[in-house]
A tleap script that builds the chain and sets N, CA, C and O, in Angstrom:
source leaprc.protein.ff14SB
mol = sequence {
  NMET THR ALA GLU ARG SER ASP VAL GLN THR
  VAL PHE HIE MET ILE GLU GLY ASP GLU GLU
  SER MET ASP ARG THR LEU THR LEU ALA GLY
  ASN LEU ALA ASP ASP ASP THR VAL ASP VAL
  ASP SER ILE VAL VAL LEU ALA GLN ALA GLU
  GLY ILE ASP PRO LEU THR LYS GLY GLY HIE
  GLY GLU SER GLU VAL GLN SER LEU VAL GLU
  GLU GLY VAL SER PHE ALA ALA CYS SER ASN
  THR MET GLU MET MET ASP LEU GLU GLU SER
  ASP LEU HIE ASP GLY VAL GLU VAL VAL SER
  SER GLY VAL GLY GLU LEU THR ARG LEU GLN
  ASN GLU GLY TYR ALA TYR ILE ARG CPRO
}
set mol.1.N position { 12.129 -3.373 -27.162 }
set mol.1.CA position { 12.678 -2.294 -26.359 }
set mol.1.C position { 13.139 -2.871 -25.025 }
set mol.1.O position { 12.361 -3.532 -24.338 }
set mol.2.N position { 14.378 -2.632 -24.654 }
set mol.2.CA position { 14.926 -3.112 -23.396 }
set mol.2.C position { 14.819 -2.010 -22.352 }
set mol.2.O position { 15.251 -0.878 -22.568 }
set mol.3.N position { 14.241 -2.367 -21.232 }
set mol.3.CA position { 14.080 -1.387 -20.151 }
set mol.3.C position { 15.398 -1.234 -19.400 }
set mol.3.O position { 16.103 -2.210 -19.142 }
set mol.4.N position { 15.710 0.003 -19.058 }
set mol.4.CA position { 16.888 0.253 -18.237 }
set mol.4.C position { 16.543 -0.026 -16.787 }
set mol.4.O position { 15.414 0.199 -16.351 }
set mol.5.N position { 17.519 -0.515 -16.046 }
set mol.5.CA position { 17.332 -0.758 -14.621 }
set mol.5.C position { 17.603 0.543 -13.869 }
set mol.5.O position { 18.575 1.247 -14.143 }
set mol.6.N position { 16.739 0.838 -12.934 }
set mol.6.CA position { 16.937 2.025 -12.111 }
set mol.6.C position { 16.286 1.794 -10.759 }
set mol.6.O position { 15.372 0.979 -10.628 }
set mol.7.N position { 16.764 2.519 -9.752 }
set mol.7.CA position { 16.164 2.410 -8.428 }
set mol.7.C position { 14.767 3.022 -8.460 }
set mol.7.O position { 14.563 4.102 -9.015 }
set mol.8.N position { 13.824 2.327 -7.868 }
set mol.8.CA position { 12.438 2.764 -7.916 }
set mol.8.C position { 11.866 2.772 -6.503 }
set mol.8.O position { 12.039 1.826 -5.735 }
set mol.9.N position { 11.182 3.860 -6.185 }
set mol.9.CA position { 10.411 3.973 -4.944 }
set mol.9.C position { 9.004 4.367 -5.363 }
set mol.9.O position { 8.811 5.376 -6.041 }
set mol.10.N position { 8.035 3.581 -4.962 }
set mol.10.CA position { 6.672 3.820 -5.407 }
set mol.10.C position { 5.702 3.703 -4.245 }
set mol.10.O position { 5.823 2.813 -3.403 }
set mol.11.N position { 4.740 4.614 -4.210 }
set mol.11.CA position { 3.648 4.518 -3.243 }
set mol.11.C position { 2.342 4.373 -4.017 }
set mol.11.O position { 2.025 5.182 -4.889 }
set mol.12.N position { 1.595 3.330 -3.680 }
set mol.12.CA position { 0.271 3.103 -4.224 }
set mol.12.C position { -0.733 3.623 -3.201 }
set mol.12.O position { -0.661 3.291 -2.017 }
set mol.13.N position { -1.668 4.442 -3.676 }
set mol.13.CA position { -2.663 5.052 -2.799 }
set mol.13.C position { -3.963 4.264 -2.927 }
set mol.13.O position { -4.611 4.298 -3.974 }
set mol.14.N position { -4.342 3.560 -1.873 }
set mol.14.CA position { -5.555 2.751 -1.883 }
set mol.14.C position { -6.590 3.463 -1.023 }
set mol.14.O position { -6.536 3.414 0.206 }
set mol.15.N position { -7.528 4.120 -1.685 }
set mol.15.CA position { -8.501 4.948 -0.977 }
set mol.15.C position { -9.943 4.551 -1.287 }
set mol.15.O position { -10.852 4.869 -0.520 }
set mol.16.N position { -10.155 3.864 -2.397 }
set mol.16.CA position { -11.497 3.452 -2.804 }
set mol.16.C position { -11.877 2.146 -2.126 }
set mol.16.O position { -11.021 1.288 -1.911 }
set mol.17.N position { -13.134 1.986 -1.791 }
set mol.17.CA position { -13.590 0.813 -1.064 }
set mol.17.C position { -14.191 -0.291 -1.902 }
set mol.17.O position { -14.563 -1.333 -1.363 }
set mol.18.N position { -14.300 -0.094 -3.227 }
set mol.18.CA position { -14.881 -1.163 -4.030 }
set mol.18.C position { -13.827 -2.254 -4.269 }
set mol.18.O position { -12.637 -1.972 -4.411 }
set mol.19.N position { -14.292 -3.486 -4.307 }
set mol.19.CA position { -13.387 -4.625 -4.400 }
set mol.19.C position { -12.513 -4.577 -5.647 }
set mol.19.O position { -11.338 -4.936 -5.587 }
set mol.20.N position { -13.059 -4.146 -6.763 }
set mol.20.CA position { -12.291 -4.075 -8.003 }
set mol.20.C position { -11.103 -3.126 -7.862 }
set mol.20.O position { -9.997 -3.443 -8.301 }
set mol.21.N position { -11.325 -1.985 -7.262 }
set mol.21.CA position { -10.260 -1.002 -7.072 }
set mol.21.C position { -9.189 -1.520 -6.112 }
set mol.21.O position { -7.995 -1.351 -6.357 }
set mol.22.N position { -9.623 -2.150 -5.018 }
set mol.22.CA position { -8.659 -2.687 -4.056 }
set mol.22.C position { -7.846 -3.816 -4.690 }
set mol.22.O position { -6.628 -3.878 -4.518 }
set mol.23.N position { -8.522 -4.713 -5.428 }
set mol.23.CA position { -7.825 -5.808 -6.110 }
set mol.23.C position { -6.808 -5.263 -7.112 }
set mol.23.O position { -5.689 -5.768 -7.204 }
set mol.24.N position { -7.199 -4.233 -7.858 }
set mol.24.CA position { -6.313 -3.644 -8.860 }
set mol.24.C position { -5.064 -3.070 -8.193 }
set mol.24.O position { -3.952 -3.266 -8.684 }
set mol.25.N position { -5.241 -2.371 -7.091 }
set mol.25.CA position { -4.097 -1.783 -6.397 }
set mol.25.C position { -3.140 -2.860 -5.906 }
set mol.25.O position { -1.929 -2.740 -6.091 }
set mol.26.N position { -3.664 -3.904 -5.287 }
set mol.26.CA position { -2.809 -4.979 -4.777 }
set mol.26.C position { -2.125 -5.731 -5.911 }
set mol.26.O position { -0.961 -6.112 -5.793 }
set mol.27.N position { -2.847 -5.946 -7.013 }
set mol.27.CA position { -2.258 -6.621 -8.169 }
set mol.27.C position { -1.112 -5.802 -8.753 }
set mol.27.O position { -0.049 -6.344 -9.058 }
set mol.28.N position { -1.324 -4.507 -8.907 }
set mol.28.CA position { -0.275 -3.657 -9.475 }
set mol.28.C position { 0.950 -3.586 -8.569 }
set mol.28.O position { 2.080 -3.585 -9.055 }
set mol.29.N position { 0.737 -3.526 -7.268 }
set mol.29.CA position { 1.875 -3.529 -6.340 }
set mol.29.C position { 2.646 -4.845 -6.476 }
set mol.29.O position { 3.877 -4.848 -6.475 }
set mol.30.N position { 1.929 -5.947 -6.592 }
set mol.30.CA position { 2.578 -7.243 -6.782 }
set mol.30.C position { 3.303 -7.333 -8.111 }
set mol.30.O position { 4.402 -7.881 -8.185 }
set mol.31.N position { 2.695 -6.799 -9.162 }
set mol.31.CA position { 3.349 -6.800 -10.473 }
set mol.31.C position { 4.667 -6.033 -10.426 }
set mol.31.O position { 5.663 -6.477 -10.998 }
set mol.32.N position { 4.680 -4.899 -9.758 }
set mol.32.CA position { 5.912 -4.124 -9.645 }
set mol.32.C position { 6.958 -4.890 -8.839 }
set mol.32.O position { 8.132 -4.923 -9.207 }
set mol.33.N position { 6.531 -5.498 -7.751 }
set mol.33.CA position { 7.462 -6.270 -6.922 }
set mol.33.C position { 8.074 -7.430 -7.705 }
set mol.33.O position { 9.226 -7.799 -7.475 }
set mol.34.N position { 7.306 -8.001 -8.625 }
set mol.34.CA position { 7.759 -9.159 -9.403 }
set mol.34.C position { 8.500 -8.789 -10.676 }
set mol.34.O position { 9.060 -9.671 -11.328 }
set mol.35.N position { 8.525 -7.526 -11.051 }
set mol.35.CA position { 9.141 -7.089 -12.307 }
set mol.35.C position { 10.663 -7.067 -12.157 }
set mol.35.O position { 11.215 -6.174 -11.513 }
set mol.36.N position { 11.331 -8.046 -12.750 }
set mol.36.CA position { 12.788 -8.135 -12.596 }
set mol.36.C position { 13.553 -7.178 -13.499 }
set mol.36.O position { 14.784 -7.172 -13.485 }
set mol.37.N position { 12.845 -6.366 -14.287 }
set mol.37.CA position { 13.537 -5.355 -15.095 }
set mol.37.C position { 13.661 -4.031 -14.362 }
set mol.37.O position { 14.284 -3.092 -14.859 }
set mol.38.N position { 13.063 -3.958 -13.173 }
set mol.38.CA position { 13.087 -2.725 -12.386 }
set mol.38.C position { 13.758 -3.015 -11.051 }
set mol.38.O position { 13.385 -3.957 -10.352 }
set mol.39.N position { 14.740 -2.211 -10.704 }
set mol.39.CA position { 15.427 -2.357 -9.426 }
set mol.39.C position { 14.609 -1.615 -8.368 }
set mol.39.O position { 14.804 -0.423 -8.128 }
set mol.40.N position { 13.701 -2.344 -7.753 }
set mol.40.CA position { 12.762 -1.742 -6.803 }
set mol.40.C position { 13.432 -1.595 -5.439 }
set mol.40.O position { 13.869 -2.571 -4.830 }
set mol.41.N position { 13.500 -0.360 -4.984 }
set mol.41.CA position { 14.057 -0.073 -3.672 }
set mol.41.C position { 12.988 -0.150 -2.598 }
set mol.41.O position { 13.246 -0.651 -1.504 }
set mol.42.N position { 11.777 0.344 -2.899 }
set mol.42.CA position { 10.723 0.384 -1.896 }
set mol.42.C position { 9.358 0.499 -2.568 }
set mol.42.O position { 9.161 1.295 -3.485 }
set mol.43.N position { 8.418 -0.323 -2.084 }
set mol.43.CA position { 7.022 -0.234 -2.502 }
set mol.43.C position { 6.189 -0.089 -1.236 }
set mol.43.O position { 6.303 -0.885 -0.304 }
set mol.44.N position { 5.352 0.940 -1.222 }
set mol.44.CA position { 4.456 1.183 -0.094 }
set mol.44.C position { 3.028 1.235 -0.632 }
set mol.44.O position { 2.759 1.887 -1.641 }
set mol.45.N position { 2.125 0.549 0.045 }
set mol.45.CA position { 0.695 0.697 -0.227 }
set mol.45.C position { 0.128 1.455 0.961 }
set mol.45.O position { 0.100 0.946 2.081 }
set mol.46.N position { -0.324 2.681 0.705 }
set mol.46.CA position { -0.891 3.506 1.757 }
set mol.46.C position { -2.401 3.474 1.642 }
set mol.46.O position { -2.967 3.834 0.609 }
set mol.47.N position { -3.051 3.036 2.715 }
set mol.47.CA position { -4.507 2.883 2.697 }
set mol.47.C position { -5.168 3.898 3.616 }
set mol.47.O position { -4.718 4.152 4.733 }
set mol.48.N position { -6.248 4.465 3.106 }
set mol.48.CA position { -7.062 5.350 3.919 }
set mol.48.C position { -8.498 5.277 3.426 }
set mol.48.O position { -8.777 4.700 2.375 }
set mol.49.N position { -9.392 5.859 4.184 }
set mol.49.CA position { -10.836 5.812 3.905 }
set mol.49.C position { -11.249 4.353 3.720 }
set mol.49.O position { -10.736 3.474 4.412 }
set mol.50.N position { -12.166 4.089 2.798 }
set mol.50.CA position { -12.667 2.729 2.610 }
set mol.50.C position { -11.605 1.773 2.088 }
set mol.50.O position { -11.782 0.558 2.164 }
set mol.51.N position { -10.506 2.298 1.559 }
set mol.51.CA position { -9.423 1.469 1.050 }
set mol.51.C position { -8.644 0.744 2.124 }
set mol.51.O position { -7.762 -0.055 1.809 }
set mol.52.N position { -8.946 0.999 3.382 }
set mol.52.CA position { -8.218 0.373 4.481 }
set mol.52.C position { -8.633 -1.087 4.702 }
set mol.52.O position { -7.920 -1.837 5.370 }
set mol.53.N position { -9.769 -1.488 4.150 }
set mol.53.CA position { -10.323 -2.815 4.414 }
set mol.53.C position { -9.334 -3.971 4.214 }
set mol.53.O position { -9.266 -4.831 5.092 }
set mol.54.N position { -8.572 -4.049 3.133 }
set mol.54.CA position { -7.655 -5.182 2.967 }
set mol.54.C position { -6.568 -5.271 4.046 }
set mol.54.O position { -5.979 -6.334 4.241 }
set mol.55.N position { -6.305 -4.187 4.732 }
set mol.55.CA position { -5.278 -4.192 5.774 }
set mol.55.C position { -5.811 -4.712 7.101 }
set mol.55.O position { -5.050 -4.912 8.048 }
set mol.56.N position { -7.118 -4.929 7.166 }
set mol.56.CA position { -7.724 -5.417 8.400 }
set mol.56.C position { -7.851 -6.938 8.362 }
set mol.56.O position { -8.009 -7.541 7.300 }
set mol.57.N position { -7.779 -7.532 9.531 }
set mol.57.CA position { -7.962 -8.980 9.641 }
set mol.57.C position { -9.386 -9.314 9.198 }
set mol.57.O position { -10.352 -8.732 9.691 }
set mol.58.N position { -9.504 -10.242 8.277 }
set mol.58.CA position { -10.809 -10.615 7.748 }
set mol.58.C position { -11.282 -9.729 6.619 }
set mol.58.O position { -12.367 -9.949 6.081 }
set mol.59.N position { -10.491 -8.726 6.241 }
set mol.59.CA position { -10.878 -7.815 5.175 }
set mol.59.C position { -10.719 -8.437 3.802 }
set mol.59.O position { -10.069 -9.471 3.646 }
set mol.60.N position { -11.318 -7.799 2.808 }
set mol.60.CA position { -11.218 -8.259 1.428 }
set mol.60.C position { -9.759 -8.187 0.970 }
set mol.60.O position { -9.117 -7.145 1.100 }
set mol.61.N position { -9.243 -9.282 0.439 }
set mol.61.CA position { -7.874 -9.292 -0.082 }
set mol.61.C position { -6.810 -9.536 0.962 }
set mol.61.O position { -5.632 -9.299 0.694 }
set mol.62.N position { -7.182 -10.002 2.148 }
set mol.62.CA position { -6.200 -10.160 3.216 }
set mol.62.C position { -5.094 -11.138 2.860 }
set mol.62.O position { -3.952 -10.932 3.270 }
set mol.63.N position { -5.393 -12.202 2.107 }
set mol.63.CA position { -4.344 -13.161 1.746 }
set mol.63.C position { -3.336 -12.523 0.798 }
set mol.63.O position { -2.141 -12.805 0.885 }
set mol.64.N position { -3.804 -11.669 -0.104 }
set mol.64.CA position { -2.898 -10.960 -1.017 }
set mol.64.C position { -1.995 -10.006 -0.231 }
set mol.64.O position { -0.804 -9.895 -0.519 }
set mol.65.N position { -2.561 -9.324 0.752 }
set mol.65.CA position { -1.765 -8.421 1.587 }
set mol.65.C position { -0.662 -9.206 2.292 }
set mol.65.O position { 0.493 -8.781 2.305 }
set mol.66.N position { -1.013 -10.343 2.873 }
set mol.66.CA position { -0.006 -11.150 3.572 }
set mol.66.C position { 1.093 -11.606 2.621 }
set mol.66.O position { 2.269 -11.575 2.981 }
set mol.67.N position { 0.728 -12.029 1.414 }
set mol.67.CA position { 1.729 -12.448 0.424 }
set mol.67.C position { 2.652 -11.293 0.059 }
set mol.67.O position { 3.866 -11.470 -0.049 }
set mol.68.N position { 2.077 -10.121 -0.128 }
set mol.68.CA position { 2.884 -8.952 -0.495 }
set mol.68.C position { 3.807 -8.534 0.644 }
set mol.68.O position { 4.944 -8.129 0.398 }
set mol.69.N position { 3.339 -8.625 1.878 }
set mol.69.CA position { 4.202 -8.325 3.026 }
set mol.69.C position { 5.407 -9.264 3.004 }
set mol.69.O position { 6.538 -8.838 3.235 }
set mol.70.N position { 5.158 -10.534 2.728 }
set mol.70.CA position { 6.244 -11.515 2.658 }
set mol.70.C position { 7.212 -11.218 1.522 }
set mol.70.O position { 8.387 -11.577 1.604 }
set mol.71.N position { 6.734 -10.560 0.451 }
set mol.71.CA position { 7.588 -10.172 -0.675 }
set mol.71.C position { 8.343 -8.869 -0.403 }
set mol.71.O position { 9.177 -8.457 -1.209 }
set mol.72.N position { 8.056 -8.222 0.726 }
set mol.72.CA position { 8.764 -6.995 1.066 }
set mol.72.C position { 8.011 -5.713 0.786 }
set mol.72.O position { 8.569 -4.627 0.943 }
set mol.73.N position { 6.744 -5.813 0.372 }
set mol.73.CA position { 5.935 -4.621 0.159 }
set mol.73.C position { 5.501 -4.104 1.532 }
set mol.73.O position { 5.068 -4.879 2.385 }
set mol.74.N position { 5.619 -2.794 1.737 }
set mol.74.CA position { 5.211 -2.171 3.001 }
set mol.74.C position { 3.777 -1.681 2.892 }
set mol.74.O position { 3.330 -1.248 1.830 }
set mol.75.N position { 3.069 -1.756 4.003 }
set mol.75.CA position { 1.696 -1.273 4.064 }
set mol.75.C position { 1.581 -0.265 5.192 }
set mol.75.O position { 2.122 -0.465 6.280 }
set mol.76.N position { 0.863 0.831 4.918 }
set mol.76.CA position { 0.652 1.877 5.909 }
set mol.76.C position { -0.832 2.194 5.984 }
set mol.76.O position { -1.511 2.283 4.961 }
set mol.77.N position { -1.326 2.363 7.194 }
set mol.77.CA position { -2.729 2.697 7.433 }
set mol.77.C position { -2.813 4.078 8.066 }
set mol.77.O position { -2.043 4.405 8.969 }
set mol.78.N position { -3.739 4.872 7.596 }
set mol.78.CA position { -3.968 6.226 8.105 }
set mol.78.C position { -4.644 6.162 9.473 }
set mol.78.O position { -5.710 5.563 9.614 }
set mol.79.N position { -4.027 6.777 10.474 }
set mol.79.CA position { -4.610 6.750 11.825 }
set mol.79.C position { -5.920 7.532 11.892 }
set mol.79.O position { -6.799 7.194 12.685 }
set mol.80.N position { -6.061 8.564 11.077 }
set mol.80.CA position { -7.325 9.313 11.062 }
set mol.80.C position { -8.467 8.421 10.581 }
set mol.80.O position { -9.566 8.449 11.136 }
set mol.81.N position { -8.197 7.634 9.550 }
set mol.81.CA position { -9.195 6.690 9.053 }
set mol.81.C position { -9.515 5.658 10.120 }
set mol.81.O position { -10.679 5.324 10.343 }
set mol.82.N position { -8.478 5.153 10.780 }
set mol.82.CA position { -8.685 4.145 11.814 }
set mol.82.C position { -9.587 4.695 12.918 }
set mol.82.O position { -10.495 4.008 13.387 }
set mol.83.N position { -9.334 5.915 13.321 }
set mol.83.CA position { -10.158 6.538 14.365 }
set mol.83.C position { -11.598 6.702 13.885 }
set mol.83.O position { -12.545 6.409 14.615 }
set mol.84.N position { -11.748 7.176 12.648 }
set mol.84.CA position { -13.078 7.403 12.082 }
set mol.84.C position { -13.863 6.086 11.975 }
set mol.84.O position { -15.083 6.074 12.143 }
set mol.85.N position { -13.160 4.982 11.695 }
set mol.85.CA position { -13.818 3.680 11.521 }
set mol.85.C position { -13.753 2.825 12.784 }
set mol.85.O position { -14.113 1.648 12.770 }
set mol.86.N position { -13.291 3.430 13.870 }
set mol.86.CA position { -13.213 2.750 15.159 }
set mol.86.C position { -12.382 1.463 15.085 }
set mol.86.O position { -12.778 0.417 15.598 }
set mol.87.N position { -11.229 1.572 14.437 }
set mol.87.CA position { -10.306 0.448 14.316 }
set mol.87.C position { -9.125 0.633 15.265 }
set mol.87.O position { -8.692 1.757 15.519 }
set mol.88.N position { -8.618 -0.463 15.778 }
set mol.88.CA position { -7.428 -0.471 16.625 }
set mol.88.C position { -6.289 -1.125 15.849 }
set mol.88.O position { -6.526 -1.820 14.861 }
set mol.89.N position { -5.056 -0.902 16.295 }
set mol.89.CA position { -3.912 -1.546 15.639 }
set mol.89.C position { -4.064 -3.060 15.637 }
set mol.89.O position { -3.618 -3.722 14.700 }
set mol.90.N position { -4.678 -3.613 16.658 }
set mol.90.CA position { -4.872 -5.063 16.741 }
set mol.90.C position { -5.821 -5.577 15.656 }
set mol.90.O position { -5.867 -6.781 15.406 }
set mol.91.N position { -6.583 -4.682 15.003 }
set mol.91.CA position { -7.471 -5.070 13.906 }
set mol.91.C position { -6.717 -5.219 12.585 }
set mol.91.O position { -7.259 -5.741 11.611 }
set mol.92.N position { -5.467 -4.757 12.557 }
set mol.92.CA position { -4.672 -4.773 11.325 }
set mol.92.C position { -3.791 -6.013 11.246 }
set mol.92.O position { -3.455 -6.621 12.262 }
set mol.93.N position { -3.427 -6.374 10.031 }
set mol.93.CA position { -2.482 -7.472 9.814 }
set mol.93.C position { -1.136 -7.127 10.423 }
set mol.93.O position { -0.771 -5.957 10.532 }
set mol.94.N position { -0.401 -8.155 10.818 }
set mol.94.CA position { 0.981 -7.956 11.257 }
set mol.94.C position { 1.766 -7.324 10.117 }
set mol.94.O position { 1.593 -7.688 8.954 }
set mol.95.N position { 2.612 -6.396 10.453 }
set mol.95.CA position { 3.448 -5.752 9.446 }
set mol.95.C position { 2.879 -4.466 8.881 }
set mol.95.O position { 3.554 -3.787 8.108 }
set mol.96.N position { 1.654 -4.114 9.246 }
set mol.96.CA position { 1.055 -2.861 8.777 }
set mol.96.C position { 1.456 -1.754 9.733 }
set mol.96.O position { 1.242 -1.853 10.941 }
set mol.97.N position { 2.037 -0.705 9.187 }
set mol.97.CA position { 2.442 0.449 9.995 }
set mol.97.C position { 1.297 1.460 10.038 }
set mol.97.O position { 0.631 1.693 9.030 }
set mol.98.N position { 1.077 2.042 11.178 }
set mol.98.CA position { 0.076 3.098 11.309 }
set mol.98.C position { 0.803 4.435 11.203 }
set mol.98.O position { 1.781 4.680 11.910 }
set mol.99.N position { 0.315 5.298 10.312 }
set mol.99.CA position { 0.916 6.628 10.137 }
set mol.99.C position { -0.064 7.679 10.626 }
set mol.99.O position { -1.274 7.453 10.645 }
set mol.100.N position { 0.463 8.830 11.021 }
set mol.100.CA position { -0.384 9.851 11.644 }
set mol.100.C position { -1.489 10.353 10.725 }
set mol.100.O position { -2.613 10.577 11.175 }
set mol.101.N position { -1.189 10.530 9.463 }
set mol.101.CA position { -2.226 10.914 8.503 }
set mol.101.C position { -1.812 10.414 7.125 }
set mol.101.O position { -0.634 10.423 6.768 }
set mol.102.N position { -2.805 9.980 6.367 }
set mol.102.CA position { -2.522 9.488 5.023 }
set mol.102.C position { -1.949 10.566 4.125 }
set mol.102.O position { -0.974 10.331 3.411 }
set mol.103.N position { -2.546 11.744 4.156 }
set mol.103.CA position { -2.069 12.819 3.282 }
set mol.103.C position { -0.680 13.289 3.691 }
set mol.103.O position { 0.138 13.635 2.839 }
set mol.104.N position { -0.413 13.302 4.986 }
set mol.104.CA position { 0.922 13.680 5.445 }
set mol.104.C position { 1.969 12.681 4.988 }
set mol.104.O position { 3.052 13.067 4.549 }
set mol.105.N position { 1.648 11.397 5.090 }
set mol.105.CA position { 2.583 10.352 4.659 }
set mol.105.C position { 2.797 10.396 3.152 }
set mol.105.O position { 3.925 10.240 2.685 }
set mol.106.N position { 1.727 10.608 2.382 }
set mol.106.CA position { 1.878 10.731 0.934 }
set mol.106.C position { 2.774 11.912 0.575 }
set mol.106.O position { 3.624 11.809 -0.311 }
set mol.107.N position { 2.582 13.017 1.257 }
set mol.107.CA position { 3.398 14.205 1.012 }
set mol.107.C position { 4.860 13.923 1.330 }
set mol.107.O position { 5.751 14.280 0.559 }
set mol.108.N position { 5.103 13.280 2.470 }
set mol.108.CA position { 6.478 12.953 2.873 }
set mol.108.C position { 7.132 12.016 1.856 }
set mol.108.O position { 8.269 12.244 1.443 }
set mol.109.N position { 6.425 10.977 1.456 }
set mol.109.CA position { 7.002 10.017 0.516 }
set mol.109.C position { 7.274 10.654 -0.843 }
set mol.109.O position { 8.320 10.404 -1.442 }
set mol.110.N position { 6.356 11.468 -1.332 }
set mol.110.CA position { 6.594 12.134 -2.609 }
set mol.110.C position { 7.771 13.091 -2.509 }
set mol.110.O position { 8.538 13.225 -3.462 }
set mol.111.N position { 7.927 13.757 -1.375 }
set mol.111.CA position { 9.069 14.641 -1.168 }
set mol.111.C position { 10.379 13.860 -1.173 }
set mol.111.O position { 11.425 14.401 -1.533 }
set mol.112.N position { 10.323 12.576 -0.771 }
set mol.112.CA position { 11.502 11.717 -0.777 }
set mol.112.C position { 11.743 11.059 -2.138 }
set mol.112.O position { 12.669 10.261 -2.286 }
set mol.113.N position { 10.918 11.388 -3.126 }
set mol.113.CA position { 11.134 10.877 -4.474 }
set mol.113.C position { 10.294 9.686 -4.874 }
set mol.113.O position { 10.526 9.098 -5.930 }
set mol.114.N position { 9.330 9.319 -4.065 }
set mol.114.CA position { 8.446 8.201 -4.418 }
set mol.114.C position { 7.530 8.600 -5.560 }
set mol.114.O position { 6.987 9.705 -5.576 }
set mol.115.N position { 7.360 7.692 -6.516 }
set mol.115.CA position { 6.354 7.869 -7.560 }
set mol.115.C position { 4.999 7.586 -6.927 }
set mol.115.O position { 4.856 6.658 -6.131 }
set mol.116.N position { 4.011 8.388 -7.285 }
set mol.116.CA position { 2.659 8.247 -6.740 }
set mol.116.C position { 1.773 7.573 -7.775 }
set mol.116.O position { 1.675 8.025 -8.916 }
set mol.117.N position { 1.120 6.471 -7.358 }
set mol.117.CA position { 0.188 5.788 -8.242 }
set mol.117.C position { -1.126 5.601 -7.508 }
set mol.117.O position { -1.172 5.059 -6.403 }
set mol.118.N position { -2.187 6.059 -8.142 }
set mol.118.CA position { -3.539 5.834 -7.606 }
set mol.118.C position { -4.327 5.122 -8.695 }
set mol.118.O position { -4.904 5.757 -9.578 }
set mol.119.N position { -4.344 3.797 -8.620 }
set mol.119.CA position { -5.043 3.008 -9.649 }
set mol.119.C position { -6.533 3.286 -9.667 }
set mol.119.O position { -7.260 2.705 -10.472 }
savepdb mol mol.pdb
quit
């Protein structure tokens, strides 16, 4: 079966704090970025709650996050989560955007046609 090429916008929701879940989310985002049968327009990994850890300096999976940023994957961190966990923007990797709320950003992206994936 040959896959048709189409423009794709996808948001991965990283909310769980266990390492397996975070690794799975980052792996799937990378797999999509590397899939040459799909014309990927935009990939966003939105992190909130305990899922924010890989976006922090020294967090689990930080090298994978940096590699994905270099591949063009966007990362967004929920400011409500950051406040709750006493994190500052300086605690995040370069290239991570802070959004006002995770649920608001997910709603906005889905309204813009992004596919929602929560591994």
